[in-house]
Backbone bond lengths (Angstrom), bond angles and torsions (degrees), N, CA, C in turn:
res aa  C-N    CA-C-N  psi(-1)  N-CA   C-N-CA  omega(-1)  CA-C   N-CA-C  phi
1 M - - - 1.471 - - 1.524 110.95 -
2 N 1.337 115.18 -43.17 1.474 118.52 179.73 1.518 111.32 -63.03
3 K 1.359 115.24 -35.12 1.454 118.13 178.78 1.526 111.40 -63.94
4 I 1.347 114.52 -39.51 1.472 118.98 179.71 1.523 110.40 -65.70
5 K 1.350 116.17 -41.53 1.460 120.09 179.37 1.527 111.31 -63.49
6 N 1.338 113.85 -43.17 1.464 118.66 179.69 1.531 110.80 -63.97
7 Y 1.335 114.90 -39.59 1.472 119.43 179.07 1.519 110.97 -62.80
8 R 1.340 115.71 -46.28 1.468 120.33 179.91 1.529 110.66 -62.28
9 C 1.305 116.12 -41.03 1.467 121.07 -179.35 1.524 110.28 -63.76
10 T 1.344 114.23 -45.39 1.469 118.55 179.44 1.523 110.87 -63.03
11 L 1.340 116.75 -42.33 1.460 121.83 179.74 1.531 110.73 -62.11
12 F 1.336 115.82 -41.49 1.467 120.19 179.37 1.531 111.20 -62.37
13 I 1.333 115.21 -43.22 1.466 120.28 -179.75 1.529 110.59 -63.60
14 L 1.345 116.34 -43.01 1.460 120.33 -179.04 1.528 111.24 -64.83
15 I 1.333 115.91 -42.03 1.469 119.97 178.67 1.523 110.30 -63.55
16 S 1.341 116.81 -42.02 1.467 121.40 -179.84 1.525 110.91 -62.67
17 I 1.355 114.84 -44.03 1.460 119.28 178.97 1.536 110.34 -62.79
18 G 1.326 116.23 -40.53 1.463 120.82 179.63 1.513 112.03 -62.78
19 L 1.345 115.48 -44.36 1.460 119.01 179.18 1.527 111.41 -64.25
20 L 1.348 115.54 -40.57 1.458 119.55 179.39 1.520 110.89 -63.28
21 C 1.328 117.09 -43.40 1.477 121.13 179.06 1.521 110.74 -63.99
22 S 1.335 116.65 -40.22 1.464 120.13 178.76 1.518 111.29 -62.67
23 Y 1.332 116.62 -41.03 1.460 120.77 179.71 1.528 111.24 -64.68
24 L 1.351 114.55 -45.42 1.464 118.33 -178.94 1.524 110.86 -64.29
25 L 1.346 117.46 -38.42 1.453 120.71 178.10 1.520 110.99 -65.33
26 W 1.341 117.07 -42.78 1.470 121.73 178.75 1.516 110.72 -62.04
27 K 1.331 116.01 -41.94 1.461 120.44 -178.31 1.519 111.32 -66.83
28 S 1.335 116.72 -37.91 1.457 120.13 -178.79 1.519 111.59 -71.20
29 C 1.334 117.16 -27.61 1.462 121.03 -179.18 1.527 112.89 -90.96
30 K 1.312 116.30 -11.78 1.460 120.39 -179.09 1.515 109.70 -64.89
31 P 1.382 118.96 129.30 1.459 120.46 -178.53 1.522 111.88 -61.05
32 V 1.329 115.80 136.78 1.459 121.63 178.93 1.525 109.05 -103.08
33 L 1.308 117.58 119.25 1.457 121.97 -179.48 1.515 110.10 -84.54
34 K 1.314 115.86 138.97 1.457 120.06 172.06 1.520 108.96 -67.75
35 V 1.325 115.69 155.32 1.457 119.30 179.90 1.523 110.34 -59.75
36 S 1.331 115.81 -39.17 1.460 119.51 -177.39 1.518 111.45 -64.85
37 E 1.355 117.08 -32.07 1.449 119.96 179.77 1.516 111.34 -73.29
38 S 1.339 116.27 -39.92 1.446 119.59 -178.21 1.525 111.75 -79.66
39 A 1.342 116.77 -21.93 1.455 120.18 -177.12 1.511 112.27 -82.08
40 S 1.323 116.94 -15.20 1.452 119.32 -176.02 1.519 110.80 -127.02
41 T 1.313 116.27 132.60 1.454 120.86 174.53 1.521 109.88 -109.50
42 K 1.317 117.42 8.92 1.457 121.17 -176.31 1.522 110.83 -113.10
43 E 1.311 116.13 149.49 1.451 121.91 179.68 1.520 110.05 -94.92
44 W 1.322 115.39 174.32 1.459 119.96 173.96 1.522 109.50 -64.99
45 V 1.318 115.62 135.58 1.465 122.42 -178.77 1.522 109.09 -128.26
46 S 1.328 116.38 135.80 1.458 120.25 176.43 1.526 109.21 -78.37
47 L 1.334 116.90 130.80 1.459 120.73 178.49 1.522 112.48 -84.86
48 F 1.331 116.08 -10.89 1.464 120.15 -179.89 1.525 108.59 -129.63
49 N 1.338 116.43 128.83 1.464 120.69 -174.07 1.529 114.32 -84.61
50 G 1.338 117.46 -3.25 1.456 120.84 177.63 1.514 114.99 80.80
51 K 1.350 116.53 0.46 1.473 119.45 -175.52 1.513 113.28 -121.90
52 D 1.334 116.88 -39.16 1.464 119.76 -175.69 1.526 109.31 -155.13
53 F 1.339 114.93 178.84 1.465 120.90 -178.51 1.526 111.57 -107.38
54 N 1.330 117.27 31.04 1.469 120.78 -175.87 1.523 113.00 -62.22
55 N 1.312 118.20 -28.03 1.472 120.99 -178.24 1.522 113.05 -92.14
56 W 1.350 115.72 10.12 1.455 120.45 -176.03 1.525 110.85 -132.16
57 D 1.318 115.54 155.53 1.464 121.60 169.45 1.526 107.67 -103.13
58 L 1.335 116.92 131.88 1.457 122.87 -178.71 1.517 109.55 -107.67
59 L 1.332 116.20 121.91 1.458 121.07 -174.82 1.524 110.37 -127.25
60 L 1.352 116.35 144.04 1.460 122.43 173.33 1.516 109.64 -123.45
61 R 1.321 115.96 150.76 1.457 121.12 -178.00 1.529 111.77 -54.38
62 D 1.320 117.20 -48.34 1.465 120.92 -178.14 1.517 113.27 -92.64
63 G 1.327 117.11 4.67 1.460 121.81 175.08 1.509 114.82 60.10
64 L 1.331 117.56 34.84 1.458 121.17 -177.73 1.530 110.22 -86.31
65 P 1.336 118.25 105.49 1.467 120.00 -175.28 1.523 113.25 -62.06
66 E 1.339 117.21 -32.07 1.463 119.26 -178.77 1.527 112.37 -71.45
67 E 1.340 116.49 -17.91 1.455 120.29 -179.60 1.529 112.56 -91.36
68 I 1.330 117.51 -20.30 1.466 120.88 -176.36 1.523 111.54 -58.39
69 S 1.333 116.63 -44.23 1.465 119.96 -178.15 1.524 112.23 -71.23
70 K 1.327 117.50 -13.75 1.463 121.19 177.88 1.533 111.56 -90.80
71 V 1.315 115.65 -30.89 1.461 120.39 179.49 1.526 110.93 -79.82
72 F 1.338 117.14 -48.49 1.463 122.39 -175.28 1.525 109.70 -101.52
73 T 1.329 116.66 107.74 1.464 120.65 -178.13 1.524 109.72 -133.61
74 I 1.339 114.79 166.85 1.463 122.18 179.80 1.520 108.44 -125.95
75 D 1.321 116.53 126.13 1.460 120.72 -179.92 1.527 111.35 -82.69
76 K 1.326 116.09 171.14 1.468 121.38 -177.01 1.522 112.02 -63.83
77 D 1.334 117.22 -26.71 1.463 119.90 178.52 1.529 112.35 -85.50
78 S 1.346 116.71 10.85 1.471 125.03 177.60 1.517 113.25 73.51
79 S 1.321 119.21 9.11 1.457 120.66 174.00 1.523 109.72 -79.84
80 I 1.333 116.05 150.72 1.464 121.64 177.32 1.524 107.99 -83.80
81 H 1.317 116.32 135.60 1.467 121.69 -174.06 1.528 108.39 -128.28
82 F 1.334 117.04 109.23 1.462 121.16 177.77 1.528 109.93 -89.23
83 Y 1.332 115.57 132.73 1.467 125.52 176.26 1.532 113.39 74.46
84 R 1.317 117.70 19.82 1.468 119.68 179.74 1.527 112.39 -59.30
85 D 1.333 116.44 -42.82 1.458 120.36 -174.88 1.523 113.59 -104.02
86 I 1.324 116.48 17.02 1.463 122.46 174.03 1.534 107.81 -97.03
87 P 1.338 118.70 133.83 1.470 120.40 179.70 1.524 111.72 -57.88
88 D 1.317 115.69 139.16 1.458 121.04 178.10 1.524 109.90 -60.85
89 G 1.319 116.70 129.93 1.461 121.61 178.19 1.515 114.77 90.42
90 Q 1.325 118.29 -1.29 1.463 119.77 -178.31 1.521 111.46 -60.63
91 G 1.323 116.94 117.18 1.453 122.77 178.80 1.518 114.37 82.42
92 A 1.354 117.73 -8.30 1.460 120.22 -174.96 1.521 112.44 -67.69
93 E 1.320 117.44 -33.99 1.457 120.33 -179.08 1.525 111.70 -82.95
94 T 1.323 116.24 -37.93 1.471 120.84 -177.30 1.515 112.12 -87.14
95 R 1.354 116.21 -11.62 1.457 122.93 -178.07 1.532 112.71 61.55
96 K 1.332 115.64 26.79 1.457 119.91 173.66 1.520 108.43 -82.58
97 N 1.334 115.74 134.07 1.458 120.42 -171.17 1.518 112.86 -112.43
98 A 1.334 116.66 40.27 1.458 120.57 -175.35 1.517 113.11 -60.92
99 T 1.332 117.10 -29.39 1.468 119.38 -176.60 1.526 113.20 -104.60
100 H 1.330 117.67 22.52 1.462 118.25 163.77 1.528 106.83 -58.90
101 G 1.338 117.49 131.36 1.457 118.47 -175.27 1.514 113.64 -139.17
102 L 1.333 114.53 165.13 1.464 122.07 177.36 1.524 109.52 -137.10
103 M 1.310 116.17 136.40 1.457 124.07 174.10 1.528 105.86 -111.76
104 V 1.337 117.41 105.39 1.466 122.95 -163.89 1.531 111.48 -114.36
105 T 1.334 116.45 136.71 1.461 120.02 174.98 1.525 109.92 -65.69
106 K 1.310 116.02 153.71 1.458 121.08 -177.66 1.529 112.88 -86.79
107 R 1.322 117.65 -0.84 1.464 120.61 179.79 1.523 109.92 -141.05
108 N 1.328 115.01 167.27 1.460 121.85 179.24 1.530 110.79 -88.36
109 Y 1.322 114.69 156.46 1.462 122.15 175.13 1.518 108.36 -133.22
110 S 1.341 116.33 149.10 1.462 120.17 -177.21 1.526 112.66 -124.02
111 K 1.333 117.59 -63.55 1.466 122.04 -179.60 1.530 108.05 -112.83
112 Y 1.336 115.87 116.49 1.458 117.97 -173.86 1.522 112.20 -166.10
113 H 1.316 113.72 167.21 1.470 123.44 174.06 1.528 105.74 -123.31
114 L 1.320 116.46 114.11 1.463 122.55 -177.45 1.526 109.23 -106.98
115 K 1.329 116.48 131.90 1.458 121.90 175.04 1.529 109.31 -122.94
116 F 1.326 115.82 143.21 1.462 120.21 175.64 1.519 109.08 -159.40
117 E 1.322 115.67 162.61 1.459 121.58 177.16 1.526 108.97 -126.72
118 Y 1.330 115.72 145.99 1.457 120.23 176.69 1.520 110.03 -141.35
119 K 1.321 115.85 157.16 1.461 121.58 169.22 1.530 107.70 -150.29
120 W 1.322 115.39 152.95 1.455 121.13 -176.80 1.524 111.32 -85.79
121 G 1.351 114.68 146.60 1.450 121.29 168.90 1.523 108.66 -96.57
122 K 1.321 117.40 -152.56 1.464 120.39 -176.00 1.527 113.88 -120.05
123 K 1.326 117.20 -15.01 1.470 119.40 -177.69 1.519 111.47 -70.49
124 L 1.331 115.29 144.75 1.455 122.21 179.60 1.520 108.77 -118.19
125 V 1.340 117.04 131.17 1.465 120.85 -178.09 1.525 110.48 -141.54
126 N 1.332 114.59 168.92 1.467 122.58 174.50 1.535 111.94 52.99
127 D 1.336 118.20 -134.68 1.466 120.86 -175.52 1.527 112.17 -89.75
128 F 1.344 115.99 47.93 1.457 121.65 -177.50 1.525 112.28 -61.86
129 I 1.329 117.60 -39.93 1.462 121.24 -176.90 1.523 111.34 -57.29
130 E 1.323 115.89 -35.82 1.466 120.83 -178.52 1.524 112.49 -80.72
131 N 1.351 116.50 -39.59 1.467 120.14 -170.58 1.518 115.30 -116.41
132 Q 1.322 118.83 0.10 1.461 123.41 -177.99 1.542 110.24 57.35
133 Y 1.335 116.78 -148.42 1.466 119.84 -179.63 1.524 108.44 -74.51
134 D 1.328 116.41 114.72 1.455 120.71 -170.88 1.529 110.60 -140.29
135 A 1.321 115.97 131.87 1.472 123.07 175.41 1.519 106.68 -157.99
136 G 1.323 117.81 -159.17 1.455 119.13 178.50 1.514 112.36 168.56
137 V 1.328 114.57 172.64 1.469 122.08 172.96 1.520 107.46 -125.36
138 Y 1.324 116.32 121.14 1.457 122.43 178.14 1.532 109.66 -97.76
139 F 1.331 116.01 149.75 1.462 120.41 173.87 1.523 108.76 -154.29
140 H 1.322 116.62 171.47 1.473 121.72 -172.69 1.541 109.43 48.37
141 I 1.306 115.70 42.86 1.468 121.23 -177.84 1.522 109.74 -70.56
142 T 1.322 116.67 129.39 1.459 121.59 178.47 1.519 112.16 -104.13
143 Q 1.333 116.53 -23.66 1.461 120.74 178.13 1.521 108.47 -144.26
144 L 1.320 116.40 117.38 1.457 121.94 -176.66 1.520 109.66 -86.44
145 R 1.319 115.54 102.62 1.455 122.50 -178.32 1.527 107.28 -152.87
146 F 1.324 117.53 -174.19 1.471 121.54 174.35 1.525 108.84 -113.38
147 F 1.289 117.21 104.99 1.461 128.69 2.83 1.518 108.80 -95.56
148 P 1.380 117.87 152.31 1.459 120.69 -175.06 1.528 112.92 -64.52
149 S 1.320 115.48 151.66 1.463 120.97 168.62 1.525 107.35 -86.12
150 G 1.315 116.13 132.14 1.455 120.88 -177.45 1.515 109.20 155.90
151 I 1.333 116.78 -142.58 1.455 122.90 178.66 1.520 108.39 -122.88
152 Q 1.327 116.44 142.92 1.453 120.71 -179.36 1.530 111.50 -126.26
153 Y 1.326 115.36 131.77 1.456 122.40 164.55 1.529 104.53 -86.75
154 Q 1.327 115.73 102.07 1.457 121.12 -176.96 1.528 111.09 -67.39
155 I 1.337 116.00 133.84 1.461 122.03 172.83 1.523 106.58 -121.85
156 R 1.315 115.89 111.31 1.468 118.94 -174.14 1.524 110.54 -156.26
157 Y 1.334 115.15 145.23 1.457 121.11 178.31 1.522 109.19 -142.00
158 D 1.327 116.00 124.40 1.457 122.08 176.22 1.528 107.64 -94.13
159 H 1.342 115.87 100.52 1.455 120.53 -176.53 1.529 112.17 -71.36
160 L 1.326 117.19 -21.20 1.464 120.84 -179.18 1.530 111.26 -71.92
161 K 1.346 116.04 -35.58 1.464 120.65 -178.70 1.528 112.05 -110.09
162 N 1.337 116.31 -0.93 1.462 121.82 -177.03 1.529 110.85 54.79
163 I 1.338 115.09 48.93 1.460 122.37 -179.12 1.526 110.10 -115.53
164 N 1.320 116.00 133.57 1.456 121.92 176.87 1.527 110.76 -94.09
165 Y 1.329 115.42 134.85 1.467 120.99 172.89 1.537 111.20 -118.31
166 S 1.323 117.46 0.12 1.461 120.17 -178.44 1.526 110.17 -63.43
167 G 1.315 115.86 135.31 1.453 121.95 -175.42 1.513 112.67 97.29
168 E 1.344 116.03 -6.29 1.463 119.35 175.42 1.520 109.13 -63.94
169 L 1.290 115.82 144.06 1.467 122.31 -177.15 1.516 109.89 -101.04
170 R 1.315 115.96 125.12 1.461 120.41 174.83 1.524 107.74 -124.48
171 S 1.310 115.52 124.30 1.460 119.88 -173.59 1.521 111.35 -129.44
172 H 1.316 115.69 134.17 1.450 122.13 176.31 1.527 110.38 -109.77
173 I 1.339 114.58 16.09 1.461 119.63 178.81 1.528 108.92 -123.29
174 K 1.300 116.42 170.45 1.459 121.34 -179.58 1.527 108.86 -84.47
175 A 1.340 116.57 125.19 1.462 121.52 -179.16 1.522 109.06 -164.77
176 Q 1.339 115.50 -174.01 1.462 121.65 177.19 1.523 109.37 -131.75
177 W 1.341 116.12 154.48 1.461 120.27 177.16 1.519 109.31 -142.41
178 Y 1.328 116.36 166.29 1.460 121.93 -176.58 1.527 111.19 -97.02
179 S 1.341 116.01 127.00 1.460 121.04 179.93 1.527 109.25 -156.66
180 T 1.335 115.92 155.40 1.464 120.01 175.37 1.519 111.49 -90.46
181 D 1.335 115.81 -35.79 1.466 120.42 -173.19 1.518 114.14 -121.93
182 G 1.335 117.51 2.14 1.456 120.47 -178.10 1.512 113.83 84.48
183 N 1.336 116.81 -1.55 1.465 120.53 -178.94 1.522 113.39 -114.41
184 F 1.343 116.82 -36.51 1.447 120.60 -176.35 1.519 111.10 -129.18
185 F 1.334 115.37 146.42 1.457 122.25 -178.85 1.524 111.28 -67.37
186 A 1.328 115.70 144.95 1.467 122.33 171.95 1.515 108.54 -148.54
187 L 1.321 117.16 134.62 1.458 121.22 176.43 1.529 110.29 -61.71
188 P 1.323 117.53 150.36 1.470 120.30 -177.89 1.522 113.66 -54.69
189 H 1.334 118.24 -40.82 1.464 119.53 -177.86 1.527 112.37 -74.79
190 L 1.346 116.26 -6.84 1.461 120.44 176.00 1.530 111.30 -107.73
191 G 1.326 115.03 18.28 1.459 119.51 174.85 1.513 115.56 103.19
192 G 1.333 117.63 -1.91 1.464 119.98 179.11 1.518 111.44 -68.03
193 I 1.325 116.20 133.29 1.459 121.18 176.52 1.520 108.95 -121.88
194 L 1.310 116.45 156.04 1.456 120.70 -177.48 1.523 111.18 -68.27
195 R 1.322 114.99 129.91 1.454 121.18 177.25 1.521 108.33 -134.24
196 P 1.316 117.92 146.67 1.469 120.11 -179.31 1.517 112.16 -75.20
197 I 1.333 114.86 145.41 1.466 121.03 167.22 1.511 105.83 -112.67
198 S 1.308 116.60 118.31 1.455 121.41 -173.27 1.517 111.35 -70.74
199 S 1.321 115.53 148.81 1.460 121.03 175.09 1.521 111.52 -86.89
200 D 1.325 116.85 -2.04 1.464 120.94 178.43 1.524 109.36 -88.47
201 G 1.327 116.76 94.72 1.456 120.35 -176.00 1.518 110.16 85.31
202 W 1.343 117.31 -172.98 1.457 121.85 -176.63 1.514 110.83 -84.66
203 G 1.329 115.68 111.03 1.451 119.70 171.58 1.513 108.82 -80.45
204 V 1.323 117.80 129.83 1.459 121.76 -174.13 1.517 110.92 -111.37
205 G 1.320 116.63 125.74 1.456 122.59 173.85 1.507 109.11 -106.86
206 G 1.324 117.44 103.83 1.455 122.10 -173.95 1.519 112.98 -66.65
207 V 1.336 115.05 155.24 1.456 122.33 -177.96 1.522 109.02 -118.44
208 N 1.324 116.23 159.23 1.457 121.04 174.28 1.523 108.73 -61.85
209 Q 1.305 117.25 111.37 1.460 121.48 -172.96 1.522 112.72 -72.34
210 K 1.325 116.92 -8.79 1.453 120.21 176.97 1.528 110.87 -105.86
211 A 1.324 115.74 18.59 1.461 120.18 179.59 1.526 110.07 -60.74
212 N 1.311 115.17 157.03 1.460 120.93 -178.08 1.521 110.17 -69.61
213 A 1.327 117.13 92.12 1.464 121.92 -177.30 1.523 109.81 -135.91
214 H 1.334 115.49 148.49 1.460 121.24 177.89 1.526 109.59 -94.14
215 G 1.311 115.55 134.62 1.460 121.11 179.07 1.514 111.59 -98.66
216 L 1.314 117.47 -99.33 1.465 122.18 -177.37 1.522 111.95 -108.07
217 D 1.328 117.40 33.18 1.467 121.39 -178.52 1.523 112.93 -96.55
218 N 1.348 117.15 9.84 1.468 123.39 177.86 1.533 112.65 65.53
219 E 1.336 116.58 22.72 1.461 121.30 177.47 1.529 109.73 -104.30
220 W 1.337 115.27 148.95 1.456 120.91 -179.08 1.527 111.62 -81.39
221 N 1.325 116.18 139.05 1.460 123.16 170.46 1.531 108.59 -97.99
222 Q 1.318 116.38 135.95 1.457 121.90 179.01 1.526 109.54 -102.07
223 C 1.317 115.73 123.36 1.467 121.25 -174.71 1.520 110.98 -122.96
224 E 1.320 115.28 150.81 1.464 121.85 176.87 1.518 109.52 -138.59
225 I 1.322 114.94 139.09 1.460 121.92 173.09 1.525 106.58 -126.71
226 I 1.324 116.44 115.70 1.466 121.81 179.92 1.517 107.78 -108.07
227 V 1.310 116.75 122.12 1.462 122.01 -173.89 1.528 109.58 -127.62
228 M 1.330 117.26 129.27 1.455 122.12 174.11 1.521 109.47 -119.39
229 G 1.329 115.48 74.05 1.455 121.13 177.15 1.506 111.89 56.39
230 N 1.327 116.51 -120.71 1.474 121.23 178.94 1.527 112.02 -101.72
231 E 1.351 117.00 10.15 1.467 120.30 -176.17 1.525 112.87 -84.21
232 Y 1.328 116.24 -55.80 1.461 118.90 -177.86 1.525 111.71 -159.60
233 V 1.341 114.25 163.51 1.458 123.66 175.49 1.525 107.57 -136.97
234 I 1.328 116.97 137.20 1.462 122.34 175.41 1.522 108.81 -124.55
235 F 1.332 116.32 133.09 1.460 122.19 174.05 1.524 108.54 -106.45
236 K 1.327 116.49 134.67 1.461 121.31 172.15 1.529 109.78 -125.53
237 L 1.334 115.31 145.00 1.453 122.53 176.63 1.516 108.24 -132.88
238 N 1.344 115.14 114.96 1.465 120.91 -178.33 1.527 111.86 50.41
239 G 1.339 114.80 44.97 1.456 121.94 175.08 1.507 115.71 85.87
240 Q 1.320 117.82 -6.61 1.468 121.54 -177.02 1.528 110.63 -103.41
241 V 1.342 116.79 133.28 1.465 120.29 174.50 1.526 108.21 -70.48
242 V 1.344 116.95 120.75 1.463 120.29 -175.35 1.527 113.12 -117.55
243 N 1.332 118.01 -9.70 1.460 119.45 177.59 1.520 110.36 -167.43
244 M 1.340 115.59 155.65 1.459 122.06 177.89 1.521 109.87 -146.93
245 L 1.306 114.39 145.81 1.460 121.86 179.18 1.525 107.72 -135.53
246 V 1.339 117.96 138.56 1.465 121.20 -179.48 1.531 110.00 -136.16
247 N 1.335 114.09 165.18 1.469 121.87 174.85 1.529 112.06 55.14
248 L 1.328 115.58 55.85 1.460 122.09 -179.83 1.524 110.15 -77.67
249 N 1.318 116.91 155.55 1.461 119.63 174.97 1.531 111.48 -102.40
250 I 1.341 116.60 12.53 1.461 122.70 177.49 1.521 107.96 -127.21
251 N 1.340 116.93 140.85 1.457 120.88 -174.22 1.523 114.05 -105.91
252 E 1.339 118.60 -22.24 1.452 120.85 -176.31 1.519 111.00 -161.83
253 G 1.334 115.11 172.41 1.459 120.43 177.71 1.513 110.04 167.14
254 P 1.330 117.28 170.06 1.470 120.55 177.07 1.523 111.42 -73.25
255 I 1.325 115.32 170.09 1.468 123.54 177.91 1.522 107.74 -116.07
256 A 1.336 117.16 141.69 1.458 120.13 -178.19 1.523 111.54 -141.21
257 L 1.337 116.54 134.41 1.461 122.40 170.53 1.522 107.62 -91.00
258 E 1.324 115.92 136.83 1.460 120.43 -173.30 1.533 112.13 -106.33
259 A 1.319 115.72 134.38 1.463 123.55 169.94 1.520 106.52 -106.00
260 E 1.349 117.14 121.39 1.464 117.42 -174.22 1.528 113.53 -132.22
261 T 1.327 118.80 -74.23 1.463 118.41 -170.90 1.524 114.98 -124.61
262 G 1.330 117.27 -10.80 1.456 118.35 -175.90 1.512 112.47 -142.36
263 E 1.314 115.63 151.93 1.458 122.15 175.52 1.524 109.06 -60.07
264 I 1.325 116.13 133.35 1.464 120.06 -176.04 1.521 109.82 -148.12
265 F 1.332 116.23 147.72 1.457 123.96 178.84 1.534 108.98 -115.83
266 W 1.347 115.92 146.84 1.466 122.04 178.39 1.531 109.13 -132.18
267 Q 1.326 115.86 146.52 1.463 120.15 174.52 1.537 110.42 -156.67
268 N 1.341 113.99 167.06 1.480 121.52 176.34 1.526 112.46 51.26
269 I 1.323 115.31 52.61 1.472 120.86 178.28 1.525 107.65 -87.85
270 E 1.332 116.72 107.05 1.458 121.73 -174.69 1.522 110.74 -130.11
271 I 1.320 115.16 151.57 1.463 119.96 -179.65 1.521 110.17 -139.03
272 K 1.320 115.24 143.55 1.459 122.32 172.49 1.514 107.56 -126.83
273 E 1.320 116.31 120.61 1.466 120.80 -178.04 1.530 110.81 -93.81
274 F 1.324 115.13 153.50 1.463 122.44 179.14 1.518 109.63 -120.98
275 E 1.320 115.55 137.90 1.458 120.41 176.88 1.520 111.00 -80.25
276 H 1.320 116.24 -30.23 1.459 121.73 179.75 1.526 109.16 -129.94
277 S 1.302 115.65 160.15 1.461 120.40 -177.14 1.526 111.97 -68.22
278 V 1.318 115.38 144.53 1.454 123.17 176.35 1.530 107.74 -110.42
279 P 1.329 118.81 133.07 1.459 120.22 179.84 1.530 111.83 -56.21
280 M 1.304 115.80 139.88 1.460 122.30 -178.41 1.518 112.40 -55.80
281 V 1.331 116.70 -36.61 1.454 121.07 -173.68 1.524 112.11 -59.97
282 E 1.323 117.87 -28.76 1.470 120.60 -179.37 1.523 110.93 -60.89
283 F 1.316 117.24 -37.45 1.459 120.19 -177.82 1.534 111.80 -85.64
284 L 1.310 116.99 -22.13 1.456 119.93 178.61 1.509 111.56 -78.48
285 L 1.335 117.03 -23.79 1.463 121.25 -177.99 1.519 113.02 -94.72
286 E 1.333 118.13 -3.02 1.461 121.06 -179.28 1.525 110.65 -65.41
């Protein structure tokens, strides 16, 4: 009888060990999804169809309908071309800004990864003498005006000093950003500490002016804006993290491409939305 009991006990132990090993093996082989994969059920979507501006609202500072078709145009290669049909130098001497413009999405966005490319042309318009080549991408817009209230990914190039300002952060909302001296962005592990950006006027988060950016060499710059509602914002320029914003007091808003002082081209404007937040570190380690 004792032999039978011992046999049953041994058999039970062996079966238990086998089941435990099978479970551990199954668990180790089970595919592990990245947070970004599980947080998003949507694919990359082009915001521009390459044919027309039906999905966008086109606005000019002075609201001149006859000028809209001259400022916002589409080239044969399907790239967007601002100021193609505006005479070179229009308003540059008088600093009149009648053709400051915005190309605005028809809906709001909250959690997303936006990619786009831009390059400068040669035409000079509006207040070019003061600001050189100047444009931008606005998002989380709270008031649509000239200039909008919200956050701006600054796109700017000073050809006189060969200085890049693209990736500079301009914010009209209450938030915080990382900096060592309050003037220029720095990643936290490089000494950046959280500093407030005031909502009273344009808070400016400076960028490394020697960042890898193309000026007037007819090459495309690749830009990314990663936004997680009111949690954080990351700016990238040609693969490099150039600015960050956290603890926003705004959760969503439309997106707008800005026409300001210089001829500019845009292409490959794509967005991927997220249903749930993705940890910041995923985009910093890419």
